[in-house]
PDB file of N, CA, C and O in Angstrom, chain B, residues numbered from 101:
ATOM      1  N   MET B 101       0.413 -22.097  14.407  1.00  0.00           N
ATOM      2  CA  MET B 101       0.473 -21.387  13.154  1.00  0.00           C
ATOM      3  C   MET B 101      -0.626 -21.910  12.237  1.00  0.00           C
ATOM      4  O   MET B 101      -1.013 -23.077  12.299  1.00  0.00           O
ATOM      5  N   SER B 102      -1.114 -21.020  11.390  1.00  0.00           N
ATOM      6  CA  SER B 102      -2.197 -21.464  10.516  1.00  0.00           C
ATOM      7  C   SER B 102      -1.642 -22.244   9.337  1.00  0.00           C
ATOM      8  O   SER B 102      -0.573 -21.942   8.806  1.00  0.00           O
ATOM      9  N   LYS B 103      -2.392 -23.239   8.953  1.00  0.00           N
ATOM     10  CA  LYS B 103      -2.004 -24.054   7.804  1.00  0.00           C
ATOM     11  C   LYS B 103      -3.176 -24.123   6.857  1.00  0.00           C
ATOM     12  O   LYS B 103      -4.338 -24.064   7.261  1.00  0.00           O
ATOM     13  N   SER B 104      -2.840 -24.250   5.580  1.00  0.00           N
ATOM     14  CA  SER B 104      -3.893 -24.386   4.582  1.00  0.00           C
ATOM     15  C   SER B 104      -4.476 -25.784   4.669  1.00  0.00           C
ATOM     16  O   SER B 104      -4.001 -26.619   5.438  1.00  0.00           O
ATOM     17  N   ARG B 105      -5.495 -26.028   3.886  1.00  0.00           N
ATOM     18  CA  ARG B 105      -6.107 -27.366   3.926  1.00  0.00           C
ATOM     19  C   ARG B 105      -5.167 -28.444   3.410  1.00  0.00           C
ATOM     20  O   ARG B 105      -5.435 -29.632   3.590  1.00  0.00           O
ATOM     21  N   TRP B 106      -4.065 -28.050   2.769  1.00  0.00           N
ATOM     22  CA  TRP B 106      -3.082 -29.018   2.281  1.00  0.00           C
ATOM     23  C   TRP B 106      -1.958 -29.215   3.280  1.00  0.00           C
ATOM     24  O   TRP B 106      -0.995 -29.928   2.997  1.00  0.00           O
ATOM     25  N   GLY B 107      -2.070 -28.582   4.462  1.00  0.00           N
ATOM     26  CA  GLY B 107      -1.051 -28.752   5.493  1.00  0.00           C
ATOM     27  C   GLY B 107       0.163 -27.864   5.306  1.00  0.00           C
ATOM     28  O   GLY B 107       1.183 -28.074   5.963  1.00  0.00           O
ATOM     29  N   VAL B 108       0.078 -26.877   4.426  1.00  0.00           N
ATOM     30  CA  VAL B 108       1.200 -25.972   4.168  1.00  0.00           C
ATOM     31  C   VAL B 108       1.005 -24.713   5.004  1.00  0.00           C
ATOM     32  O   VAL B 108      -0.083 -24.138   5.029  1.00  0.00           O
ATOM     33  N   GLN B 109       2.057 -24.290   5.682  1.00  0.00           N
ATOM     34  CA  GLN B 109       1.967 -23.070   6.483  1.00  0.00           C
ATOM     35  C   GLN B 109       1.817 -21.856   5.578  1.00  0.00           C
ATOM     36  O   GLN B 109       2.562 -21.702   4.610  1.00  0.00           O
ATOM     37  N   GLU B 110       0.856 -20.999   5.891  1.00  0.00           N
ATOM     38  CA  GLU B 110       0.628 -19.782   5.126  1.00  0.00           C
ATOM     39  C   GLU B 110       1.223 -18.608   5.888  1.00  0.00           C
ATOM     40  O   GLU B 110       0.740 -18.251   6.963  1.00  0.00           O
ATOM     41  N   ILE B 111       2.275 -18.006   5.332  1.00  0.00           N
ATOM     42  CA  ILE B 111       2.904 -16.857   5.971  1.00  0.00           C
ATOM     43  C   ILE B 111       3.497 -15.947   4.903  1.00  0.00           C
ATOM     44  O   ILE B 111       4.060 -16.404   3.908  1.00  0.00           O
ATOM     45  N   GLN B 112       3.354 -14.652   5.140  1.00  0.00           N
ATOM     46  CA  GLN B 112       4.015 -13.658   4.308  1.00  0.00           C
ATOM     47  C   GLN B 112       4.715 -12.700   5.254  1.00  0.00           C
ATOM     48  O   GLN B 112       4.072 -12.039   6.069  1.00  0.00           O
ATOM     49  N   PHE B 113       6.016 -12.628   5.145  1.00  0.00           N
ATOM     50  CA  PHE B 113       6.813 -11.797   6.039  1.00  0.00           C
ATOM     51  C   PHE B 113       8.027 -11.298   5.280  1.00  0.00           C
ATOM     52  O   PHE B 113       8.744 -12.084   4.661  1.00  0.00           O
ATOM     53  N   ALA B 114       8.260  -9.995   5.325  1.00  0.00           N
ATOM     54  CA  ALA B 114       9.465  -9.416   4.729  1.00  0.00           C
ATOM     55  C   ALA B 114       9.839  -8.185   5.540  1.00  0.00           C
ATOM     56  O   ALA B 114       8.971  -7.422   5.966  1.00  0.00           O
ATOM     57  N   ALA B 115      11.138  -7.999   5.750  1.00  0.00           N
ATOM     58  CA  ALA B 115      11.617  -6.853   6.517  1.00  0.00           C
ATOM     59  C   ALA B 115      12.898  -6.331   5.886  1.00  0.00           C
ATOM     60  O   ALA B 115      13.632  -7.070   5.231  1.00  0.00           O
ATOM     61  N   VAL B 116      13.152  -5.053   6.093  1.00  0.00           N
ATOM     62  CA  VAL B 116      14.399  -4.434   5.660  1.00  0.00           C
ATOM     63  C   VAL B 116      14.901  -3.576   6.816  1.00  0.00           C
ATOM     64  O   VAL B 116      14.113  -2.979   7.549  1.00  0.00           O
ATOM     65  N   ILE B 117      16.214  -3.523   6.967  1.00  0.00           N
ATOM     66  CA  ILE B 117      16.830  -2.815   8.087  1.00  0.00           C
ATOM     67  C   ILE B 117      17.687  -1.682   7.548  1.00  0.00           C
ATOM     68  O   ILE B 117      18.466  -1.866   6.613  1.00  0.00           O
ATOM     69  N   PHE B 118      17.531  -0.496   8.154  1.00  0.00           N
ATOM     70  CA  PHE B 118      18.322   0.674   7.779  1.00  0.00           C
ATOM     71  C   PHE B 118      19.057   1.186   9.009  1.00  0.00           C
ATOM     72  O   PHE B 118      18.464   1.311  10.080  1.00  0.00           O
ATOM     73  N   LEU B 119      20.344   1.482   8.863  1.00  0.00           N
ATOM     74  CA  LEU B 119      21.100   2.169   9.904  1.00  0.00           C
ATOM     75  C   LEU B 119      21.030   3.650   9.564  1.00  0.00           C
ATOM     76  O   LEU B 119      21.531   4.080   8.525  1.00  0.00           O
ATOM     77  N   LEU B 120      20.408   4.427  10.440  1.00  0.00           N
ATOM     78  CA  LEU B 120      20.185   5.842  10.178  1.00  0.00           C
ATOM     79  C   LEU B 120      21.357   6.685  10.671  1.00  0.00           C
ATOM     80  O   LEU B 120      22.160   6.237  11.490  1.00  0.00           O
ATOM     81  N   SER B 121      21.440   7.905  10.163  1.00  0.00           N
ATOM     82  CA  SER B 121      22.561   8.787  10.494  1.00  0.00           C
ATOM     83  C   SER B 121      22.590   9.177  11.968  1.00  0.00           C
ATOM     84  O   SER B 121      23.642   9.575  12.469  1.00  0.00           O
ATOM     85  N   ASP B 122      21.468   9.074  12.673  1.00  0.00           N
ATOM     86  CA  ASP B 122      21.439   9.387  14.106  1.00  0.00           C
ATOM     87  C   ASP B 122      21.797   8.169  14.968  1.00  0.00           C
ATOM     88  O   ASP B 122      21.564   8.161  16.177  1.00  0.00           O
ATOM     89  N   GLN B 123      22.364   7.148  14.330  1.00  0.00           N
ATOM     90  CA  GLN B 123      22.809   5.928  14.993  1.00  0.00           C
ATOM     91  C   GLN B 123      21.653   5.151  15.632  1.00  0.00           C
ATOM     92  O   GLN B 123      21.805   4.550  16.696  1.00  0.00           O
ATOM     93  N   THR B 124      20.512   5.175  14.970  1.00  0.00           N
ATOM     94  CA  THR B 124      19.392   4.317  15.336  1.00  0.00           C
ATOM     95  C   THR B 124      19.136   3.380  14.164  1.00  0.00           C
ATOM     96  O   THR B 124      19.597   3.615  13.047  1.00  0.00           O
ATOM     97  N   ILE B 125      18.406   2.335  14.436  1.00  0.00           N
ATOM     98  CA  ILE B 125      18.046   1.385  13.376  1.00  0.00           C
ATOM     99  C   ILE B 125      16.559   1.511  13.099  1.00  0.00           C
ATOM    100  O   ILE B 125      15.745   1.585  14.020  1.00  0.00           O
ATOM    101  N   PHE B 126      16.215   1.534  11.818  1.00  0.00           N
ATOM    102  CA  PHE B 126      14.809   1.516  11.416  1.00  0.00           C
ATOM    103  C   PHE B 126      14.534   0.153  10.802  1.00  0.00           C
ATOM    104  O   PHE B 126      15.138  -0.215   9.794  1.00  0.00           O
ATOM    105  N   LEU B 127      13.630  -0.584  11.404  1.00  0.00           N
ATOM    106  CA  LEU B 127      13.235  -1.904  10.932  1.00  0.00           C
ATOM    107  C   LEU B 127      11.849  -1.765  10.319  1.00  0.00           C
ATOM    108  O   LEU B 127      10.875  -1.497  11.024  1.00  0.00           O
ATOM    109  N   SER B 128      11.764  -1.946   9.010  1.00  0.00           N
ATOM    110  CA  SER B 128      10.519  -1.732   8.276  1.00  0.00           C
ATOM    111  C   SER B 128       9.978  -3.061   7.764  1.00  0.00           C
ATOM    112  O   SER B 128      10.714  -3.898   7.241  1.00  0.00           O
ATOM    113  N   PHE B 129       8.662  -3.227   7.933  1.00  0.00           N
ATOM    114  CA  PHE B 129       8.004  -4.453   7.509  1.00  0.00           C
ATOM    115  C   PHE B 129       7.146  -4.197   6.282  1.00  0.00           C
ATOM    116  O   PHE B 129       6.500  -3.156   6.167  1.00  0.00           O
ATOM    117  N   ARG B 130       7.147  -5.151   5.376  1.00  0.00           N
ATOM    118  CA  ARG B 130       6.406  -5.032   4.122  1.00  0.00           C
ATOM    119  C   ARG B 130       4.904  -5.162   4.356  1.00  0.00           C
ATOM    120  O   ARG B 130       4.449  -5.913   5.218  1.00  0.00           O
ATOM    121  N   GLY B 131       4.159  -4.413   3.568  1.00  0.00           N
ATOM    122  CA  GLY B 131       2.700  -4.499   3.602  1.00  0.00           C
ATOM    123  C   GLY B 131       2.206  -5.635   2.716  1.00  0.00           C
ATOM    124  O   GLY B 131       2.973  -6.508   2.309  1.00  0.00           O
ATOM    125  N   THR B 132       0.935  -5.604   2.435  1.00  0.00           N
ATOM    126  CA  THR B 132       0.287  -6.647   1.645  1.00  0.00           C
ATOM    127  C   THR B 132       0.755  -6.605   0.193  1.00  0.00           C
ATOM    128  O   THR B 132       0.867  -5.533  -0.402  1.00  0.00           O
ATOM    129  N   ASP B 133       1.027  -7.776  -0.367  1.00  0.00           N
ATOM    130  CA  ASP B 133       1.318  -7.835  -1.800  1.00  0.00           C
ATOM    131  C   ASP B 133      -0.007  -8.014  -2.545  1.00  0.00           C
ATOM    132  O   ASP B 133      -1.074  -7.974  -1.932  1.00  0.00           O
ATOM    133  N   ASN B 134       0.057  -8.207  -3.836  1.00  0.00           N
ATOM    134  CA  ASN B 134      -1.180  -8.276  -4.626  1.00  0.00           C
ATOM    135  C   ASN B 134      -1.665  -9.703  -4.899  1.00  0.00           C
ATOM    136  O   ASN B 134      -2.348  -9.951  -5.892  1.00  0.00           O
ATOM    137  N   THR B 135      -1.309 -10.634  -4.015  1.00  0.00           N
ATOM    138  CA  THR B 135      -1.775 -12.013  -4.189  1.00  0.00           C
ATOM    139  C   THR B 135      -3.035 -12.256  -3.365  1.00  0.00           C
ATOM    140  O   THR B 135      -3.331 -11.514  -2.428  1.00  0.00           O
ATOM    141  N   LEU B 136      -3.754 -13.277  -3.718  1.00  0.00           N
ATOM    142  CA  LEU B 136      -4.951 -13.658  -2.979  1.00  0.00           C
ATOM    143  C   LEU B 136      -4.603 -14.053  -1.547  1.00  0.00           C
ATOM    144  O   LEU B 136      -5.330 -13.716  -0.613  1.00  0.00           O
ATOM    145  N   ILE B 137      -3.500 -14.762  -1.375  1.00  0.00           N
ATOM    146  CA  ILE B 137      -3.056 -15.151  -0.031  1.00  0.00           C
ATOM    147  C   ILE B 137      -2.773 -13.905   0.801  1.00  0.00           C
ATOM    148  O   ILE B 137      -3.109 -13.859   1.985  1.00  0.00           O
ATOM    149  N   GLY B 138      -2.156 -12.895   0.189  1.00  0.00           N
ATOM    150  CA  GLY B 138      -1.868 -11.653   0.907  1.00  0.00           C
ATOM    151  C   GLY B 138      -3.125 -10.998   1.441  1.00  0.00           C
ATOM    152  O   GLY B 138      -3.162 -10.568   2.593  1.00  0.00           O
ATOM    153  N   TRP B 139      -4.146 -10.919   0.622  1.00  0.00           N
ATOM    154  CA  TRP B 139      -5.403 -10.313   1.056  1.00  0.00           C
ATOM    155  C   TRP B 139      -6.116 -11.182   2.091  1.00  0.00           C
ATOM    156  O   TRP B 139      -6.787 -10.667   2.985  1.00  0.00           O
ATOM    157  N   LYS B 140      -5.966 -12.496   1.967  1.00  0.00           N
ATOM    158  CA  LYS B 140      -6.549 -13.395   2.968  1.00  0.00           C
ATOM    159  C   LYS B 140      -5.894 -13.143   4.323  1.00  0.00           C
ATOM    160  O   LYS B 140      -6.569 -13.132   5.353  1.00  0.00           O
ATOM    161  N   LYS B 141      -4.599 -12.944   4.318  1.00  0.00           N
ATOM    162  CA  LYS B 141      -3.885 -12.667   5.560  1.00  0.00           C
ATOM    163  C   LYS B 141      -4.352 -11.349   6.169  1.00  0.00           C
ATOM    164  O   LYS B 141      -4.469 -11.243   7.389  1.00  0.00           O
ATOM    165  N   ASP B 142      -4.619 -10.347   5.341  1.00  0.00           N
ATOM    166  CA  ASP B 142      -5.151  -9.072   5.845  1.00  0.00           C
ATOM    167  C   ASP B 142      -6.476  -9.285   6.558  1.00  0.00           C
ATOM    168  O   ASP B 142      -6.709  -8.721   7.627  1.00  0.00           O
ATOM    169  N   LEU B 143      -7.335 -10.088   5.975  1.00  0.00           N
ATOM    170  CA  LEU B 143      -8.625 -10.355   6.605  1.00  0.00           C
ATOM    171  C   LEU B 143      -8.459 -11.148   7.902  1.00  0.00           C
ATOM    172  O   LEU B 143      -9.181 -10.917   8.872  1.00  0.00           O
ATOM    173  N   ASN B 144      -7.513 -12.074   7.917  1.00  0.00           N
ATOM    174  CA  ASN B 144      -7.283 -12.880   9.121  1.00  0.00           C
ATOM    175  C   ASN B 144      -6.837 -12.021  10.303  1.00  0.00           C
ATOM    176  O   ASN B 144      -7.128 -12.349  11.453  1.00  0.00           O
ATOM    177  N   ILE B 145      -6.131 -10.919  10.022  1.00  0.00           N
ATOM    178  CA  ILE B 145      -5.692 -10.022  11.090  1.00  0.00           C
ATOM    179  C   ILE B 145      -6.897  -9.526  11.888  1.00  0.00           C
ATOM    180  O   ILE B 145      -6.808  -9.323  13.099  1.00  0.00           O
ATOM    181  N   CYS B 146      -8.029  -9.332  11.197  1.00  0.00           N
ATOM    182  CA  CYS B 146      -9.241  -8.832  11.855  1.00  0.00           C
ATOM    183  C   CYS B 146      -9.897  -9.863  12.764  1.00  0.00           C
ATOM    184  O   CYS B 146     -10.601  -9.495  13.704  1.00  0.00           O
ATOM    185  N   PHE B 147      -9.679 -11.141  12.501  1.00  0.00           N
ATOM    186  CA  PHE B 147     -10.422 -12.184  13.204  1.00  0.00           C
ATOM    187  C   PHE B 147      -9.579 -13.111  14.064  1.00  0.00           C
ATOM    188  O   PHE B 147     -10.100 -13.744  14.983  1.00  0.00           O
ATOM    189  N   ILE B 148      -8.298 -13.200  13.784  1.00  0.00           N
ATOM    190  CA  ILE B 148      -7.430 -14.164  14.464  1.00  0.00           C
ATOM    191  C   ILE B 148      -6.346 -13.404  15.217  1.00  0.00           C
ATOM    192  O   ILE B 148      -5.659 -12.563  14.637  1.00  0.00           O
ATOM    193  N   GLY B 149      -6.193 -13.689  16.478  1.00  0.00           N
ATOM    194  CA  GLY B 149      -5.120 -13.087  17.254  1.00  0.00           C
ATOM    195  C   GLY B 149      -3.827 -13.848  17.038  1.00  0.00           C
ATOM    196  O   GLY B 149      -3.759 -15.045  17.317  1.00  0.00           O
ATOM    197  N   GLY B 150      -2.813 -13.179  16.551  1.00  0.00           N
ATOM    198  CA  GLY B 150      -1.513 -13.821  16.355  1.00  0.00           C
ATOM    199  C   GLY B 150      -1.425 -14.654  15.102  1.00  0.00           C
ATOM    200  O   GLY B 150      -1.195 -15.861  15.176  1.00  0.00           O
ATOM    201  N   ILE B 151      -1.608 -14.019  13.920  1.00  0.00           N
ATOM    202  CA  ILE B 151      -1.406 -14.750  12.672  1.00  0.00           C
ATOM    203  C   ILE B 151       0.088 -15.024  12.509  1.00  0.00           C
ATOM    204  O   ILE B 151       0.896 -14.348  13.146  1.00  0.00           O
ATOM    205  N   PRO B 152       0.483 -15.987  11.682  1.00  0.00           N
ATOM    206  CA  PRO B 152       1.888 -16.365  11.582  1.00  0.00           C
ATOM    207  C   PRO B 152       2.848 -15.204  11.300  1.00  0.00           C
ATOM    208  O   PRO B 152       3.949 -15.183  11.851  1.00  0.00           O
ATOM    209  N   SER B 153       2.460 -14.239  10.458  1.00  0.00           N
ATOM    210  CA  SER B 153       3.384 -13.132  10.180  1.00  0.00           C
ATOM    211  C   SER B 153       3.557 -12.236  11.400  1.00  0.00           C
ATOM    212  O   SER B 153       4.635 -11.673  11.586  1.00  0.00           O
ATOM    213  N   GLN B 154       2.527 -12.084  12.242  1.00  0.00           N
ATOM    214  CA  GLN B 154       2.675 -11.311  13.475  1.00  0.00           C
ATOM    215  C   GLN B 154       3.612 -12.022  14.446  1.00  0.00           C
ATOM    216  O   GLN B 154       4.439 -11.386  15.099  1.00  0.00           O
ATOM    217  N   ILE B 155       3.480 -13.318  14.534  1.00  0.00           N
ATOM    218  CA  ILE B 155       4.342 -14.104  15.415  1.00  0.00           C
ATOM    219  C   ILE B 155       5.785 -14.055  14.915  1.00  0.00           C
ATOM    220  O   ILE B 155       6.709 -13.905  15.715  1.00  0.00           O
ATOM    221  N   ALA B 156       5.987 -14.180  13.607  1.00  0.00           N
ATOM    222  CA  ALA B 156       7.333 -14.119  13.022  1.00  0.00           C
ATOM    223  C   ALA B 156       7.951 -12.740  13.246  1.00  0.00           C
ATOM    224  O   ALA B 156       9.147 -12.634  13.517  1.00  0.00           O
ATOM    225  N   THR B 157       7.148 -11.688  13.135  1.00  0.00           N
ATOM    226  CA  THR B 157       7.637 -10.329  13.343  1.00  0.00           C
ATOM    227  C   THR B 157       8.111 -10.143  14.783  1.00  0.00           C
ATOM    228  O   THR B 157       9.193  -9.604  15.016  1.00  0.00           O
ATOM    229  N   ALA B 158       7.316 -10.580  15.736  1.00  0.00           N
ATOM    230  CA  ALA B 158       7.696 -10.447  17.147  1.00  0.00           C
ATOM    231  C   ALA B 158       8.988 -11.204  17.433  1.00  0.00           C
ATOM    232  O   ALA B 158       9.871 -10.696  18.124  1.00  0.00           O
ATOM    233  N   ARG B 159       9.095 -12.404  16.908  1.00  0.00           N
ATOM    234  CA  ARG B 159      10.295 -13.219  17.108  1.00  0.00           C
ATOM    235  C   ARG B 159      11.517 -12.556  16.458  1.00  0.00           C
ATOM    236  O   ARG B 159      12.583 -12.477  17.068  1.00  0.00           O
ATOM    237  N   TYR B 160      11.354 -12.083  15.223  1.00  0.00           N
ATOM    238  CA  TYR B 160      12.448 -11.453  14.482  1.00  0.00           C
ATOM    239  C   TYR B 160      12.933 -10.199  15.198  1.00  0.00           C
ATOM    240  O   TYR B 160      14.134 -10.031  15.409  1.00  0.00           O
ATOM    241  N   ALA B 161      12.002  -9.313  15.574  1.00  0.00           N
ATOM    242  CA  ALA B 161      12.378  -8.060  16.235  1.00  0.00           C
ATOM    243  C   ALA B 161      13.039  -8.324  17.576  1.00  0.00           C
ATOM    244  O   ALA B 161      14.005  -7.647  17.929  1.00  0.00           O
ATOM    245  N   THR B 162      12.539  -9.290  18.327  1.00  0.00           N
ATOM    246  CA  THR B 162      13.108  -9.616  19.633  1.00  0.00           C
ATOM    247  C   THR B 162      14.517 -10.171  19.487  1.00  0.00           C
ATOM    248  O   THR B 162      15.431  -9.741  20.190  1.00  0.00           O
ATOM    249  N   GLU B 163      14.695 -11.121  18.579  1.00  0.00           N
ATOM    250  CA  GLU B 163      16.030 -11.704  18.379  1.00  0.00           C
ATOM    251  C   GLU B 163      17.004 -10.665  17.843  1.00  0.00           C
ATOM    252  O   GLU B 163      18.177 -10.667  18.215  1.00  0.00           O
ATOM    253  N   PHE B 164      16.532  -9.783  16.979  1.00  0.00           N
ATOM    254  CA  PHE B 164      17.387  -8.759  16.389  1.00  0.00           C
ATOM    255  C   PHE B 164      17.834  -7.757  17.447  1.00  0.00           C
ATOM    256  O   PHE B 164      19.014  -7.412  17.512  1.00  0.00           O
ATOM    257  N   THR B 165      16.912  -7.291  18.269  1.00  0.00           N
ATOM    258  CA  THR B 165      17.250  -6.276  19.265  1.00  0.00           C
ATOM    259  C   THR B 165      18.121  -6.831  20.383  1.00  0.00           C
ATOM    260  O   THR B 165      18.881  -6.082  20.998  1.00  0.00           O
ATOM    261  N   CYS B 166      18.027  -8.107  20.652  1.00  0.00           N
ATOM    262  CA  CYS B 166      18.880  -8.704  21.680  1.00  0.00           C
ATOM    263  C   CYS B 166      20.349  -8.671  21.288  1.00  0.00           C
ATOM    264  O   CYS B 166      21.219  -8.718  22.157  1.00  0.00           O
ATOM    265  N   LYS B 167      20.635  -8.591  20.008  1.00  0.00           N
ATOM    266  CA  LYS B 167      22.009  -8.600  19.516  1.00  0.00           C
ATOM    267  C   LYS B 167      22.618  -7.204  19.432  1.00  0.00           C
ATOM    268  O   LYS B 167      23.828  -7.071  19.254  1.00  0.00           O
ATOM    269  N   LEU B 168      21.797  -6.163  19.557  1.00  0.00           N
ATOM    270  CA  LEU B 168      22.270  -4.791  19.401  1.00  0.00           C
ATOM    271  C   LEU B 168      22.014  -3.986  20.661  1.00  0.00           C
ATOM    272  O   LEU B 168      21.132  -4.304  21.459  1.00  0.00           O
ATOM    273  N   ASN B 169      22.790  -2.957  20.817  1.00  0.00           N
ATOM    274  CA  ASN B 169      22.591  -2.077  21.960  1.00  0.00           C
ATOM    275  C   ASN B 169      22.400  -0.643  21.474  1.00  0.00           C
ATOM    276  O   ASN B 169      23.005   0.285  22.010  1.00  0.00           O
ATOM    277  N   ILE B 170      21.552  -0.464  20.449  1.00  0.00           N
ATOM    278  CA  ILE B 170      21.238   0.866  19.942  1.00  0.00           C
ATOM    279  C   ILE B 170      19.727   0.974  19.768  1.00  0.00           C
ATOM    280  O   ILE B 170      19.044  -0.036  19.599  1.00  0.00           O
ATOM    281  N   PRO B 171      19.208   2.198  19.808  1.00  0.00           N
ATOM    282  CA  PRO B 171      17.753   2.380  19.695  1.00  0.00           C
ATOM    283  C   PRO B 171      17.195   1.818  18.386  1.00  0.00           C
ATOM    284  O   PRO B 171      17.838   1.870  17.337  1.00  0.00           O
ATOM    285  N   LEU B 172      16.010   1.294  18.480  1.00  0.00           N
ATOM    286  CA  LEU B 172      15.335   0.669  17.337  1.00  0.00           C
ATOM    287  C   LEU B 172      14.022   1.378  17.072  1.00  0.00           C
ATOM    288  O   LEU B 172      13.277   1.688  18.002  1.00  0.00           O
ATOM    289  N   ARG B 173      13.738   1.637  15.798  1.00  0.00           N
ATOM    290  CA  ARG B 173      12.457   2.192  15.362  1.00  0.00           C
ATOM    291  C   ARG B 173      11.789   1.143  14.490  1.00  0.00           C
ATOM    292  O   ARG B 173      12.449   0.493  13.679  1.00  0.00           O
ATOM    293  N   LEU B 174      10.495   0.978  14.650  1.00  0.00           N
ATOM    294  CA  LEU B 174       9.741   0.016  13.854  1.00  0.00           C
ATOM    295  C   LEU B 174       8.708   0.757  13.024  1.00  0.00           C
ATOM    296  O   LEU B 174       8.158   1.762  13.474  1.00  0.00           O
ATOM    297  N   GLY B 175       8.437   0.273  11.819  1.00  0.00           N
ATOM    298  CA  GLY B 175       7.416   0.880  10.982  1.00  0.00           C
ATOM    299  C   GLY B 175       7.095  -0.004   9.798  1.00  0.00           C
ATOM    300  O   GLY B 175       7.712  -1.049   9.591  1.00  0.00           O
ATOM    301  N   GLY B 176       6.129   0.431   9.033  1.00  0.00           N
ATOM    302  CA  GLY B 176       5.738  -0.298   7.832  1.00  0.00           C
ATOM    303  C   GLY B 176       4.475   0.317   7.267  1.00  0.00           C
ATOM    304  O   GLY B 176       3.839   1.155   7.907  1.00  0.00           O
ATOM    305  N   HIS B 177       4.120  -0.098   6.077  1.00  0.00           N
ATOM    306  CA  HIS B 177       2.926   0.413   5.416  1.00  0.00           C
ATOM    307  C   HIS B 177       1.875  -0.685   5.366  1.00  0.00           C
ATOM    308  O   HIS B 177       2.196  -1.845   5.107  1.00  0.00           O
ATOM    309  N   SER B 178       0.633  -0.327   5.610  1.00  0.00           N
ATOM    310  CA  SER B 178      -0.481  -1.257   5.512  1.00  0.00           C
ATOM    311  C   SER B 178      -0.274  -2.394   6.514  1.00  0.00           C
ATOM    312  O   SER B 178      -0.156  -2.141   7.713  1.00  0.00           O
ATOM    313  N   LYS B 179      -0.229  -3.617   6.051  1.00  0.00           N
ATOM    314  CA  LYS B 179      -0.026  -4.745   6.962  1.00  0.00           C
ATOM    315  C   LYS B 179       1.304  -4.601   7.707  1.00  0.00           C
ATOM    316  O   LYS B 179       1.420  -5.034   8.853  1.00  0.00           O
ATOM    317  N   GLY B 180       2.296  -4.002   7.070  1.00  0.00           N
ATOM    318  CA  GLY B 180       3.593  -3.782   7.720  1.00  0.00           C
ATOM    319  C   GLY B 180       3.472  -2.884   8.941  1.00  0.00           C
ATOM    320  O   GLY B 180       4.191  -3.067   9.923  1.00  0.00           O
ATOM    321  N   GLY B 181       2.560  -1.906   8.883  1.00  0.00           N
ATOM    322  CA  GLY B 181       2.293  -1.060  10.041  1.00  0.00           C
ATOM    323  C   GLY B 181       1.685  -1.858  11.173  1.00  0.00           C
ATOM    324  O   GLY B 181       2.038  -1.679  12.339  1.00  0.00           O
ATOM    325  N   ASN B 182       0.755  -2.751  10.813  1.00  0.00           N
ATOM    326  CA  ASN B 182       0.153  -3.620  11.825  1.00  0.00           C
ATOM    327  C   ASN B 182       1.218  -4.502  12.449  1.00  0.00           C
ATOM    328  O   ASN B 182       1.234  -4.686  13.666  1.00  0.00           O
ATOM    329  N   LEU B 183       2.103  -5.047  11.638  1.00  0.00           N
ATOM    330  CA  LEU B 183       3.160  -5.914  12.160  1.00  0.00           C
ATOM    331  C   LEU B 183       4.097  -5.144  13.084  1.00  0.00           C
ATOM    332  O   LEU B 183       4.562  -5.695  14.082  1.00  0.00           O
ATOM    333  N   SER B 184       4.382  -3.886  12.772  1.00  0.00           N
ATOM    334  CA  SER B 184       5.303  -3.108  13.603  1.00  0.00           C
ATOM    335  C   SER B 184       4.685  -2.797  14.963  1.00  0.00           C
ATOM    336  O   SER B 184       5.406  -2.611  15.943  1.00  0.00           O
ATOM    337  N   ILE B 185       3.370  -2.740  15.027  1.00  0.00           N
ATOM    338  CA  ILE B 185       2.716  -2.486  16.315  1.00  0.00           C
ATOM    339  C   ILE B 185       2.832  -3.715  17.188  1.00  0.00           C
ATOM    340  O   ILE B 185       2.348  -3.717  18.319  1.00  0.00           O
TER     341      ILE B 185
END
């Protein structure tokens, strides 16, 4: 995981879960916020394979789906779309 020069892990991750009327789950990931760190993370997506928020997303979605036996939909806006892929 990436760490800042002060040894602090830099990660931005947020998700919300909706149970839809068709008995599927929609898991949506948040896009970039308006902080400098948020924009830095957007740029890192272009150059680094597996930034901390991508790794956290994969882990979260995998652990979440293992507990359920219903179809799952993933989505998000901006960086959230990248995370859902």
